[in-house]
C-alpha atoms as one frame of an Amber mdcrd trajectory, in Angstrom:
protein
 -21.322 -35.914 -21.117 -18.320 -34.247 -19.539 -17.019 -36.980 -17.215 -14.466
 -39.614 -18.215 -13.827 -42.904 -16.410 -10.078 -43.503 -16.480  -8.021 -46.611
 -15.613  -4.737 -45.181 -14.280  -1.217 -46.508 -14.774  -0.711 -47.650 -11.172
  -0.679 -51.448 -11.025  -1.948 -52.061  -7.483  -5.037 -53.593  -5.927  -6.326
 -50.259  -4.585  -6.170 -48.599  -8.013  -7.459 -51.517 -10.094 -10.697 -49.753
 -11.048 -11.657 -46.668 -12.996 -11.529 -43.150 -11.532 -13.772 -40.281 -12.634
 -12.303 -37.071 -14.033 -13.875 -33.910 -15.409 -13.196 -33.183 -19.066 -12.145
 -29.505 -19.467 -14.257 -27.551 -21.982 -11.501 -27.319 -24.581 -11.232 -31.145
 -24.771 -14.971 -31.864 -24.627 -15.510 -33.018 -28.193 -12.047 -34.523 -28.431
 -11.732 -37.088 -25.641 -13.235 -40.489 -26.490 -13.157 -43.994 -24.954  -9.938
 -45.848 -25.860  -7.711 -42.737 -25.740  -4.776 -42.280 -23.415  -4.843 -39.149
 -21.250  -2.607 -37.543 -18.625  -4.369 -37.123 -15.283  -3.405 -35.800 -11.846
  -3.202 -38.694  -9.397  -2.187 -37.828  -5.857   0.765 -35.436  -6.114   1.885
 -36.558  -9.576   0.676 -36.752 -13.150   0.376 -40.132 -14.833  -1.159 -41.668
 -17.921  -4.435 -43.535 -18.008  -6.924 -45.063 -20.471 -10.411 -43.568 -20.899
 -12.904 -46.452 -20.667 -16.180 -44.508 -20.945 -17.654 -41.019 -21.171 -20.672
 -40.273 -18.971 -22.889 -37.434 -17.765 -22.685 -37.888 -14.009 -20.512 -39.284
 -11.248 -21.282 -40.419  -7.689 -18.431 -38.181  -6.492 -18.976 -34.461  -5.973
 -15.475 -33.004  -6.326 -13.655 -34.197  -9.435 -10.214 -33.257 -10.690  -9.719
 -32.338 -14.328  -7.922 -34.300 -17.033  -4.619 -32.496 -17.738  -4.335 -33.303
 -21.430  -4.989 -36.021 -24.009  -2.015 -38.085 -25.244  -3.701 -39.218 -28.462
  -5.701 -37.556 -31.192  -7.727 -40.698 -31.872  -8.411 -43.751 -29.675  -5.587
 -46.324 -29.534  -7.994 -49.035 -28.343 -11.287 -49.622 -30.139 -14.493 -50.621
 -28.391 -13.901 -54.354 -28.903 -10.374 -54.175 -27.411 -11.664 -52.239 -24.375
 -14.143 -55.062 -23.753 -11.436 -57.633 -24.389  -9.440 -55.899 -21.613 -12.229
 -56.737 -19.139 -12.251 -60.350 -20.320  -8.442 -60.612 -19.957  -8.558 -59.107
 -16.471 -11.075 -61.717 -15.318  -9.536 -64.714 -17.074  -5.871 -64.148 -16.255
  -6.399 -62.442 -12.856  -4.307 -59.431 -13.847  -4.698 -55.688 -13.292  -6.729
 -53.922 -15.946  -3.866 -51.534 -16.765  -1.668 -54.548 -17.684  -4.379 -55.860
 -20.015  -4.602 -52.554 -21.890  -0.846 -52.083 -22.120  -0.382 -55.597 -23.523
  -2.465 -54.519 -26.526  -0.212 -51.623 -27.517   3.168 -51.623 -29.261   6.120
 -50.905 -26.941   6.581 -47.421 -28.412   3.199 -46.372 -26.981   3.958 -47.402
 -23.423   4.522 -44.173 -21.540   7.861 -43.421 -19.957   7.925 -41.248 -16.880
  10.663 -38.724 -16.365  11.159 -37.901 -12.706  12.430 -34.448 -11.769  13.048
 -32.540  -8.531  11.751 -28.969  -8.560  12.179 -26.013  -6.198   8.960 -24.749
  -4.662   8.004 -21.404  -6.203   8.621 -19.267  -3.096  12.030 -20.770  -2.194
  15.361 -19.142  -3.118  18.484 -21.265  -3.655  20.406 -19.664  -0.728  17.695
 -20.911   1.687  18.673 -24.522   0.913  21.522 -26.498   2.616  24.992 -25.707
   1.218  25.325 -29.051  -0.690  22.381 -28.051  -2.886  23.540 -24.525  -3.820
  25.719 -25.638  -6.700  23.164 -28.159  -7.986  20.345 -25.601  -8.228  22.594
 -22.734  -9.351  20.732 -20.839 -12.112  18.012 -23.514 -12.474  14.960 -24.643
 -10.565  14.782 -28.333 -11.630  17.216 -31.251 -11.742  16.621 -34.750 -13.072
  16.128 -37.648 -10.670  19.077 -39.438 -12.302  21.343 -36.526 -11.414  20.085
 -36.598  -7.818  20.807 -40.357  -7.619  24.283 -40.040  -9.172  25.326 -37.290
  -6.768  23.896 -39.161  -3.765  21.566 -36.284  -2.895  18.352 -38.242  -2.336
  18.392 -38.196   1.544  18.961 -34.398   1.673  16.351 -33.795  -1.003  13.847
 -35.917   0.947  14.403 -33.798   4.081  13.880 -30.589   2.114  10.803 -32.040
   0.390   9.245 -32.875   3.778   9.705 -29.167   4.749   7.888 -28.226   1.529
  10.968 -26.595  -0.071  11.133 -29.050  -2.966   8.760 -31.331  -4.820   9.193
 -34.374  -7.028   7.341 -34.122 -10.310   6.674 -36.813 -12.893   6.617 -35.817
 -16.515   4.921 -38.274 -18.825   7.186 -38.638 -21.778   5.774 -40.382 -24.854
   8.833 -42.042 -26.316   7.355 -41.736 -29.732   9.149 -40.135 -32.541   7.412
 -40.292 -35.830   9.966 -40.581 -38.573  10.040 -37.359 -40.612  12.058 -36.684
 -43.753  12.594 -33.587 -45.865  10.455 -33.455 -49.026  10.521 -30.981 -51.907
   7.417 -29.971 -53.873   6.619 -27.343 -56.539   4.999 -24.090 -55.317   3.856
 -22.812 -58.737   1.825 -24.166 -61.640   3.423 -26.251 -64.395   3.106 -23.262
 -66.802   5.093 -21.050 -64.355   7.777 -23.708 -63.997   8.104 -24.008 -67.788
   8.350 -20.191 -68.147  11.154 -20.072 -65.543  12.854 -23.018 -67.295  13.073
 -21.005 -70.528  14.101 -17.780 -68.734  17.058 -19.323 -66.869  20.513 -18.667
 -68.390  22.485 -21.505 -69.996  24.888 -21.869 -67.062  22.081 -22.708 -64.607
  21.845 -26.194 -66.149  21.361 -27.954 -62.781  18.425 -25.697 -61.821  16.865
 -26.347 -65.245  17.168 -30.073 -64.628  15.265 -29.776 -61.344  12.518 -27.717
 -62.965  12.238 -30.226 -65.837  11.857 -32.989 -63.229   8.922 -31.199 -61.528
   7.223 -30.314 -64.833   7.008 -34.085 -65.466   6.400 -35.143 -61.805   4.579
 -32.431 -59.846   4.244 -34.701 -56.734   6.354 -34.102 -53.556   9.616 -36.075
 -53.597  12.057 -36.896 -50.810  15.032 -34.498 -50.967  17.753 -37.174 -50.766
  16.116 -39.181 -53.578  15.918 -36.051 -55.741  19.610 -35.236 -55.121  20.661
 -38.820 -55.886  18.479 -39.231 -59.010  19.576 -35.955 -60.619  23.125 -36.041
 -59.210  22.880 -32.443 -57.919  23.755 -30.675 -54.660  21.363 -29.306 -52.037
  22.461 -25.751 -53.000  20.715 -26.084 -56.390  17.407 -26.903 -54.704  17.943
 -24.147 -52.124  18.343 -21.552 -54.919  14.919 -22.504 -56.333  13.388 -22.491
 -52.817  14.658 -18.918 -52.280  13.097 -17.865 -55.605   9.841 -19.434 -54.291
   9.462 -21.946 -57.134   9.876 -24.931 -54.774   9.028 -25.534 -51.126  10.800
 -27.772 -48.591   8.844 -29.398 -45.803   9.188 -32.303 -43.364   6.731 -35.097
 -44.023   6.041 -38.198 -41.979   7.093 -41.533 -43.492   6.734 -45.100 -42.264
   9.778 -47.041 -41.120   9.513 -50.050 -43.383  11.578 -53.045 -42.247  11.188
 -54.513 -45.750  11.881 -51.416 -47.882  14.996 -52.928 -49.471  13.294 -56.181
 -50.391  11.193 -56.911 -53.414   8.615 -59.650 -53.113   7.822 -61.653 -56.224
   4.084 -61.773 -56.777   2.646 -65.279 -56.402  -0.685 -66.599 -57.665  -2.987
 -69.062 -55.860  -1.936 -72.664 -56.545  -4.398 -75.365 -57.638  -5.518 -77.282
 -54.525  -5.180 -81.046 -54.095  -8.324 -83.053 -53.247  -7.300 -83.141 -49.562
  -6.789 -79.364 -49.488 -10.060 -78.788 -51.318 -12.088 -80.805 -48.813 -10.321
 -79.018 -45.919 -10.950 -75.482 -47.226 -14.669 -75.900 -48.070 -15.969 -75.741
 -44.441 -13.681 -72.748 -43.710 -15.014 -70.814 -46.718 -18.602 -71.714 -45.737
 -18.003 -70.328 -42.247 -16.609 -67.064 -43.729 -19.537 -66.814 -46.160 -22.198
 -67.283 -43.443 -20.369 -65.155 -40.826 -20.335 -68.108 -38.425 -17.979 -68.476
 -35.488 -16.358 -71.915 -35.633 -12.987 -73.254 -34.514 -11.258 -75.555 -37.016
  -8.269 -77.745 -36.196  -6.311 -78.184 -39.431  -4.305 -81.318 -38.705  -1.859
 -81.959 -41.542   1.497 -83.739 -41.698   4.615 -81.584 -42.263   4.717 -80.394
 -45.879   1.025 -81.069 -46.568   0.278 -77.543 -47.829  -1.400 -75.861 -44.845
  -0.050 -72.421 -45.840  -1.855 -72.456 -49.200  -5.148 -73.091 -47.377  -4.429
 -70.091 -45.128  -3.625 -67.890 -48.133  -6.730 -68.802 -50.096  -9.031 -68.407
 -47.060  -7.560 -64.931 -46.454  -8.040 -64.054 -50.130 -11.744 -64.818 -49.669
 -11.917 -62.693 -46.496 -10.223 -59.707 -48.210 -12.589 -59.943 -51.182 -15.480
 -59.657 -48.714 -13.925 -56.450 -47.332 -12.886 -57.999 -43.991  -9.531 -58.469
 -42.239  -7.297 -61.348 -41.138  -4.833 -62.029 -38.325  -2.215 -64.766 -38.804
  -0.136 -65.812 -35.811   3.134 -67.671 -36.276   5.465 -68.834 -33.506   8.032
 -66.166 -32.636  10.932 -65.335 -34.904  11.551 -68.813 -36.383   8.932 -68.528
 -39.074   8.962 -64.916 -40.057  11.344 -64.493 -43.012   9.782 -67.314 -45.023
   6.261 -66.572 -43.849   6.652 -62.879 -44.687   7.760 -63.837 -48.208   4.688
 -65.987 -48.667   2.196 -63.413 -47.416   3.820 -60.314 -48.958   4.195 -62.269
 -52.203   0.461 -62.987 -52.294  -1.024 -59.806 -50.777   1.731 -57.200 -51.326
   1.243 -53.981 -49.322  -1.942 -55.206 -47.673   0.233 -57.025 -45.107   1.623
 -55.613 -41.853   4.228 -57.660 -39.977   4.706 -57.598 -36.201   7.506 -59.631
 -34.639  10.291 -59.285 -32.116  12.988 -58.748 -34.748  11.680 -55.244 -35.543
  12.756 -52.067 -33.756  10.202 -50.279 -31.556   9.755 -47.630 -34.247   9.151
 -50.176 -37.010   6.622 -52.029 -34.845   4.842 -48.768 -34.101   4.626 -47.881
 -37.799   3.299 -51.343 -38.724   0.730 -50.997 -35.929  -0.351 -47.575 -37.249
  -0.900 -49.021 -40.721  -3.393 -51.411 -39.111  -5.028 -48.687 -37.036  -5.396
 -46.464 -40.113  -6.991 -49.340 -42.064  -4.202 -49.260 -44.664  -3.663 -53.032
 -44.439  -5.962 -56.056 -44.369  -3.671 -58.784 -43.015  -1.409 -58.927 -39.971
   1.248 -61.607 -39.711   2.924 -61.694 -36.338   3.877 -63.384 -33.115   1.715
 -63.766 -29.984   0.859 -60.085 -29.334  -0.389 -59.553 -32.914  -3.632 -61.128
 -31.677  -4.443 -57.624 -30.323  -4.153 -55.947 -33.764  -6.667 -53.046 -33.757
  -8.867 -54.376 -36.587 -12.606 -53.712 -36.405 -13.956 -56.112 -38.985 -12.205
 -59.445 -38.541 -13.054 -62.188 -41.029 -10.624 -64.938 -39.927  -7.931 -65.646
 -37.330  -5.289 -68.261 -38.147  -2.834 -69.728 -35.637  -0.090 -71.719 -37.329
   1.809 -74.390 -35.322  -0.894 -73.960 -32.694   0.818 -76.387 -30.288   3.743
 -73.984 -29.765   4.295 -72.974 -26.141   5.418 -69.464 -27.177   1.723 -68.588
 -27.654   1.433 -68.457 -23.866   2.683 -65.270 -22.240   4.610 -65.915 -19.049
   4.213 -62.486 -17.428   1.127 -60.400 -16.687  -1.321 -60.743 -18.337  -0.658
 -64.489 -18.609  -2.881 -65.078 -21.624  -2.794 -67.811 -24.247  -3.157 -66.405
 -27.773  -5.467 -69.305 -28.728  -8.008 -68.359 -26.031  -7.850 -64.654 -26.964
  -8.324 -65.569 -30.653 -11.453 -67.588 -29.876 -12.847 -64.758 -27.732 -12.249
 -62.139 -30.486 -13.613 -64.433 -33.208 -16.844 -64.934 -31.231 -17.362 -61.167
 -31.071 -16.631 -60.845 -34.815 -18.619 -63.936 -35.911 -15.700 -65.407 -37.813
 -13.749 -68.689 -37.923 -10.495 -69.527 -36.106  -8.173 -71.963 -37.889  -5.606
 -73.781 -35.716  -2.987 -75.519 -37.857  -0.416 -78.119 -36.800   1.200 -81.424
 -37.715   1.330 -82.260 -33.995  -1.639 -80.500 -32.341  -1.604 -79.801 -28.604
  -3.323 -82.663 -26.787  -5.968 -80.258 -25.467  -6.838 -79.110 -29.008  -6.961
 -82.622 -30.437  -9.141 -83.796 -27.545 -11.541 -80.897 -28.204 -11.662 -81.852
 -31.876 -12.422 -85.487 -30.914 -15.291 -84.265 -28.724 -16.653 -82.082 -31.535
 -15.951 -78.751 -29.766 -13.533 -77.940 -32.611 -14.049 -79.198 -36.178 -11.272
 -81.499 -37.361  -9.920 -80.979 -40.888  -7.231 -83.466 -41.982  -4.397 -83.322
 -44.523  -2.926 -86.836 -44.203  -0.512 -86.634 -47.175   2.408 -84.466 -48.178
   1.989 -82.252 -51.260   2.964 -84.031 -54.505   2.496 -87.298 -52.529   6.160
 -87.275 -51.360   6.943 -89.936 -48.785   7.747 -88.794 -45.246  11.494 -89.107
 -44.619  12.903 -92.437 -43.392  13.702 -92.151 -39.665  16.325 -94.219 -37.844
  16.666 -94.149 -34.067  20.199 -94.723 -32.760  20.834 -95.914 -29.212  23.810
 -93.889 -27.964  24.417 -96.396 -25.143  25.305 -98.962 -27.820  27.701 -96.436
 -29.396  29.475 -96.008 -26.044  29.727 -99.779 -25.619  31.301 -99.993 -29.058
  33.939 -97.480 -27.955  32.545 -94.427 -29.837  32.878 -91.515 -27.416  32.043
 -88.826 -29.991  28.755 -86.921 -29.932  28.075 -88.262 -33.460  27.021 -91.861
 -33.930  28.926 -93.819 -36.610  25.841 -93.859 -38.847  25.306 -90.075 -38.629
  29.000 -89.439 -39.346  28.870 -91.592 -42.502  25.728 -89.870 -43.738  27.210
 -86.409 -43.064  30.266 -87.258 -45.190  28.034 -88.625 -47.914  25.908 -85.432
 -48.019  28.991 -83.216 -48.298  30.291 -85.319 -51.224  26.869 -85.173 -52.941
  26.624 -81.372 -52.313  23.372 -81.798 -50.375  22.513 -79.994 -47.156  22.038
 -81.177 -43.571  20.261 -79.763 -40.532  21.702 -80.735 -37.136  19.435 -80.033
 -34.221  20.414 -79.671 -30.582  17.976 -79.022 -27.816  19.828 -76.273 -25.885
  22.270 -73.395 -26.187  25.673 -72.489 -24.708  28.908 -74.418 -25.111  28.260
 -77.010 -22.474  25.857 -77.278 -19.637  27.925 -77.205 -16.491  31.376 -77.454
 -14.986  32.076 -80.389 -12.649  35.082 -81.687 -10.732  35.773 -85.338 -11.584
  37.510 -85.919  -8.248  34.959 -84.714  -5.734  31.840 -84.133  -7.894  31.638
 -80.380  -7.139  29.378 -78.459  -9.595  29.590 -74.663  -9.907  26.230 -73.210
  -8.860  24.821 -69.693  -8.985  25.164 -67.960  -5.575  21.685 -66.380  -5.951
  19.731 -69.290  -7.453  19.644 -73.030  -6.847  20.760 -73.934 -10.349  24.098
 -74.743 -11.958  25.924 -72.080 -13.980  26.152 -72.569 -17.762  29.528 -72.426
 -19.501  29.770 -70.018 -22.499  32.925 -70.504 -24.490  33.094 -67.303 -26.582
  33.628 -65.104 -23.516  35.125 -67.922 -21.403  32.595 -67.333 -18.635  29.997
 -69.025 -16.467  26.484 -67.584 -16.622  23.212 -68.040 -14.727  20.300 -68.149
 -17.204  17.857 -67.071 -14.476  19.295 -64.019 -12.694  22.120 -63.084 -15.081
  24.973 -63.671 -12.575  28.353 -64.077 -14.320  31.607 -65.595 -13.129  34.967
 -66.756 -14.504  35.783 -70.393 -15.312  37.894 -72.014 -12.544  41.165 -73.816
 -13.418  41.027 -75.774 -10.182  38.158 -77.160  -8.146  37.236 -74.592  -5.436
  36.344 -77.483  -3.073  39.270 -79.941  -3.341  41.807 -77.984  -5.475  41.951
 -80.820  -8.017  42.878 -79.950 -11.633  40.324 -82.441 -12.986  37.626 -79.877
 -13.593  35.720 -80.629 -16.812  32.807 -79.430 -18.921  29.724 -81.648 -19.130
  26.788 -81.612 -21.501  26.737 -80.521 -25.107  26.072 -77.050 -26.432  25.916
 -75.726 -29.995  29.398 -74.160 -29.772  30.841 -77.478 -28.644  29.196 -79.330
 -31.556  30.549 -76.722 -33.962  34.092 -77.226 -32.593  33.755 -81.008 -32.897
  32.491 -80.723 -36.496  35.543 -78.591 -37.304  37.785 -81.418 -36.085  36.100
 -84.399 -37.757  34.831 -82.727 -40.967  37.191 -79.795 -41.558  35.933 -79.412
 -45.154  32.300 -78.794 -44.049  30.982 -75.228 -43.937  28.749 -74.784 -40.870
  26.218 -72.077 -40.019  25.299 -71.989 -36.338  21.974 -70.562 -35.233  21.234
 -70.057 -31.563  20.467 -67.225 -29.160  24.100 -66.082 -29.222  24.468 -65.843
 -33.025  21.022 -64.363 -33.779  21.054 -61.616 -31.168  21.638 -58.795 -33.657
  18.763 -57.381 -35.682  18.380 -59.109 -39.035  21.017 -61.780 -38.306  18.372
 -64.498 -38.247  17.268 -63.718 -41.776  20.848 -63.274 -43.018  21.961 -66.704
 -41.781  18.954 -68.463 -43.312  19.511 -66.644 -46.598  23.160 -67.781 -46.693
  22.066 -71.364 -46.061  19.360 -71.129 -48.728  21.937 -69.862 -51.235  24.028
 -72.959 -50.552  26.896 -71.140 -48.786  27.031 -73.861 -46.115  26.659 -77.638
 -45.919  25.360 -77.891 -42.372  22.876 -75.740 -40.458  23.384 -76.373 -36.757
  20.926 -74.934 -34.298  18.552 -74.998 -31.354  14.716 -74.819 -31.250  14.598
 -71.925 -33.716  15.491 -74.147 -36.703  12.932 -76.836 -35.903   9.971 -75.181
 -37.581   8.842 -73.712 -40.836  12.110 -74.075 -42.793  11.467 -75.226 -46.314
  14.669 -75.660 -48.336  14.749 -78.037 -51.329  18.324 -79.216 -50.770  17.971
 -80.487 -47.173  18.086 -84.288 -47.365  19.416 -85.172 -43.914  18.269 -84.145
 -40.450  20.248 -85.226 -37.399  18.879 -84.849 -33.861  21.867 -84.992 -31.530
  20.109 -85.326 -28.168  16.489 -86.346 -28.395  15.933 -86.701 -24.678  17.162
 -83.509 -22.992  13.544 -82.475 -22.446  12.228 -85.842 -21.308  13.764 -85.530
 -17.877  12.328 -82.140 -16.942   9.744 -82.019 -14.120   6.915 -81.180 -16.511
   3.898 -83.329 -17.385   4.094 -82.040 -20.971   7.713 -83.175 -21.474   6.844
 -86.261 -23.588   4.406 -84.215 -25.659   7.019 -81.495 -26.277   9.637 -84.101
 -27.194   7.321 -85.818 -29.656   6.270 -82.515 -31.252   9.821 -81.265 -31.585
  11.198 -84.481 -33.099   8.294 -84.667 -35.558   8.729 -81.012 -36.560  12.494
 -81.355 -37.038  12.101 -84.560 -39.043   9.657 -82.703 -41.276  12.468 -80.423
 -42.533  13.977 -83.250 -44.635  13.073 -84.273 -48.176  10.294 -81.744 -48.736
  10.952 -81.428 -52.498  12.439 -83.669 -55.232  15.221 -85.318 -53.194  14.235
 -87.990 -50.628  15.059 -87.285 -46.974  16.625 -89.215 -44.106  16.434 -88.531
 -40.377  18.735 -89.811 -37.628  17.568 -89.448 -34.011  20.273 -90.066 -31.381
  19.000 -90.892 -27.918  19.859 -92.544 -24.613  16.220 -93.624 -24.104  15.181
 -95.214 -27.430  12.472 -97.225 -25.691  10.474 -94.111 -24.623   7.198 -93.975
 -26.565   7.571 -90.284 -27.505  10.910 -91.006 -29.236   9.704 -94.272 -30.789
   6.490 -92.799 -32.211   8.201 -89.621 -33.468  10.313 -92.055 -35.518   7.195
 -93.371 -37.255   5.480 -89.920 -37.125   2.405 -91.658 -35.703   0.531 -88.855
 -33.943  -2.661 -90.822 -33.401  -0.941 -93.633 -31.533   1.068 -91.102 -29.504
  -2.171 -89.251 -28.661  -3.799 -92.433 -27.331  -0.749 -93.434 -25.235  -0.278
 -89.942 -23.795  -3.997 -89.525 -23.018  -3.880 -92.701 -20.911  -0.985 -91.228
 -18.906  -2.753 -87.873 -18.496  -5.977 -89.510 -17.347  -4.194 -91.669 -14.794
  -2.376 -88.664 -13.269  -5.229 -86.125 -13.460  -3.610 -83.745 -15.952  -5.040
 -81.692 -18.852  -7.048 -82.212 -20.988  -8.927 -84.229 -18.321  -8.399 -81.573
 -15.674  -7.673 -77.837 -15.724  -4.681 -76.502 -13.791  -3.888 -73.402 -11.775
  -0.439 -72.811 -10.295   0.172 -70.542  -7.318   3.815 -69.517  -6.809   4.856
 -67.824  -3.571   8.295 -66.303  -3.027  10.119 -64.494  -0.209  13.675 -63.900
   0.972  13.044 -65.937   4.150  12.373 -69.646   3.706  10.116 -69.966   6.790
   7.848 -67.123   5.611   7.352 -68.823   2.261   6.512 -72.188   3.811   3.997
 -70.804   6.303   2.320 -68.529   3.700   2.029 -71.425   1.232   0.525 -73.680
   3.934  -2.083 -71.023   4.743  -2.907 -70.507   1.058  -3.206 -74.262   0.360
  -5.491 -74.734   3.385  -7.662 -71.772   2.305  -7.993 -73.162  -1.255  -8.909
 -76.635   0.051 -11.603 -75.163   2.296 -13.247 -73.293  -0.610 -13.215 -76.005
  -3.318 -15.193 -79.212  -3.786 -13.846 -82.709  -3.065 -13.336 -83.291  -6.801
 -10.515 -80.754  -6.979  -6.977 -81.904  -6.165  -4.742 -79.419  -4.314  -1.043
 -80.358  -4.287   1.350 -78.524  -2.027   2.934 -76.718  -0.422   6.003 -78.017
  -2.285   9.337 -76.420  -3.126   9.453 -75.284  -6.737  11.721 -77.362  -9.086
  14.082 -74.345  -8.991  13.730 -73.631  -5.281  15.556 -70.273  -5.259  15.920
 -67.551  -7.898  17.624 -64.227  -7.229  17.876 -64.979  -3.514  14.137 -65.509
  -3.179  12.837 -68.898  -2.032   9.983 -70.269  -4.156   7.137 -72.591  -3.196
   4.262 -73.931  -5.269   0.696 -74.989  -4.812  -0.911 -76.758  -7.799  -4.683
 -77.040  -8.226  -6.236 -79.635 -10.570  -9.945 -79.125 -11.136 -12.845 -79.787
 -13.524 -15.712 -77.454 -12.633 -15.185 -75.148  -9.683 -17.533 -72.133  -9.751
 -15.808 -70.686  -6.648 -12.223 -71.062  -7.918 -11.666 -67.663  -9.558 -13.255
 -65.840  -6.623 -10.965 -67.787  -4.258  -7.831 -67.014  -6.274  -8.806 -63.332
  -6.509  -9.201 -63.233  -2.711  -5.699 -64.664  -2.260  -4.198 -62.093  -4.643
  -6.077 -59.206  -3.001  -4.961 -60.297   0.450  -1.247 -60.410  -0.429  -1.187
 -57.439  -2.815  -2.825 -55.255  -0.177   0.171 -55.748   2.123   3.365 -55.030
   0.152   5.353 -54.646   3.422   5.219 -58.413   4.042   7.679 -58.920   1.160
   5.707 -61.948  -0.063   5.149 -62.167  -3.808   2.223 -64.294  -4.946   1.630
 -65.022  -8.615  -1.116 -67.163 -10.093  -0.985 -68.770 -13.511  -4.270 -70.241
 -14.746  -3.482 -72.938 -17.325   0.298 -72.808 -16.774   2.752 -73.985 -19.451
   5.891 -73.821 -17.337   5.797 -75.587 -13.983   9.394 -74.807 -13.049
């Protein structure tokens, strides 16, 4: 068994398979499936993943593996198989599937260098290169680029005088710290302690310390605890009583936090009847999918915690997914409080090193529970007992770049292999999930009441058109303003929610109607007040804010739309006594700022928490008694069939932040379309009625859950090329599918140009099409095989963003 099949790190159609390599004798026992290795590929060396070890190959001449990159496999057998499943189901390259499963710190970096051929002397090169290669035979590619030497180097390389080499550079640094440990027995240390003269008091202190604690201790802790200098320790090291060595330690993002231990709470009758089937499924090692449908504040988390407790007691492991960063600080407290050090946390707020260390704790079986965002679904556990997805309706569970997987589908696939339950929890389940529960594909578990039987907050919907008619031009309705004042007087807290970021949406001239657009994309620029600049949220283009209209030179150029900064300014004018904490992408960019702001709010340092999507979920503060939604309908007008569903979910979630404890809550929803059913029904929190209304709409227009979708996006710098390619693709798809499938397109994408590339769409709605995946694969192969055409084709099966 001396041949390894390796999937190489070259994402292209021609290389999307495994290649056979010989395993050199010295690595024979060492290399195993799931390890990363460095292999020669063409003229360079790159990394690859070993997928199997075998005894023979159909090829005669095989090259040898250069070296292993790991000492033990980074992907276990189940994850290797899952890679095949991902490749087929998301139509991605296998290398992308494997890399998605690893923490960023394990993704190889390549360092490119230019090297003199061995038989070439510097003076044989053109004069410009003499200085560069003076006294050295390699230079970095960056240096070559900076000095503009690439064309000359290419000429010399074609003559064989130079070669470009790739060095695979693992960007992994394990964190190592200096530790001190005793070298002699306790008796020897005591003897030395007595022999030391009186004046060596500090050395005596160190020896006393090690007589009582013979374990290794970190040098800086020892110095701080005993209040001594490094010289004292050094003296004992030189006498060979102590030894210093570097030892590896984990980077712990939570090392400065203590978590108060919590005990399981008694369950209500509703919770009890919901947890019984989950525990039965764990007990009998059955794979089932449960939809835990419970109103906001109904105690879903306690059910998760007690189910996990059961799994841990049976010696198995649990994965808990929570939507991105919004939920982590409070969620972490709950899980660390219950399970202590058995929990690893993976989310985007951690540094690459911290993520890598948390991942290694899982790989080394030092933890039993992972709490994390979307990619935590690939945690390298081998004995899963339960997978929980909280707020399962969240769109952040769908990855928008290769591999375009949905965490829910991956969870169900992994749970099948591990014979364990999946629990999907939500107060506003995705329509697809609820429909599956109605059909009996998922099992529905309901929690219809809030814990301690608290009433849901009273919701009032305010028609902003009426406010305008009454002469109120402010962004706050009269009712909301009164309630805000009242809360500040009563020392209670308020959450104000706005559905977007930035100071205001766009800049427009009131005389001629000119709107400042991005020169590279067909979309208006967003105004950001802090830096006084205009920004494109798609390609990153930045520009200054004009004082005059570039079209008609009028001075009447004004900002339209409302952003969080603008609301904060307005609050400062009308309620100068209110303390406001603003949370949006701009204020939570720095590491840890998210947690810091929430902590300040929790400690009562502010009256109003103002924010975007990130404050809509999972917050549970006893003093919040008012929630104000400033613009309920910004999402309703997007070209997306899920826009009413997203609006309903968001409004329901935000409303659920009020009155969760002793004090009753109130919610004010401001809107320009109060008659829309998603706004109306969010007011009464009536999910069932919303579900029935929305399902009628979906059925009439052939959308999920009645049909599946696949979206093909084609882009090119020339408009005509895009149109003709999309026409060909649409015709090809139509010819291969049955009459039941609906193929829409070619049509310009809702954002027709991004980064100077024109974009066209073709949307497929289908029910059962055995030929579909083969057809889509053919399209991808055709266009990926010809990179010179400049056409980019991407396919999203089950898309969540149709823009």
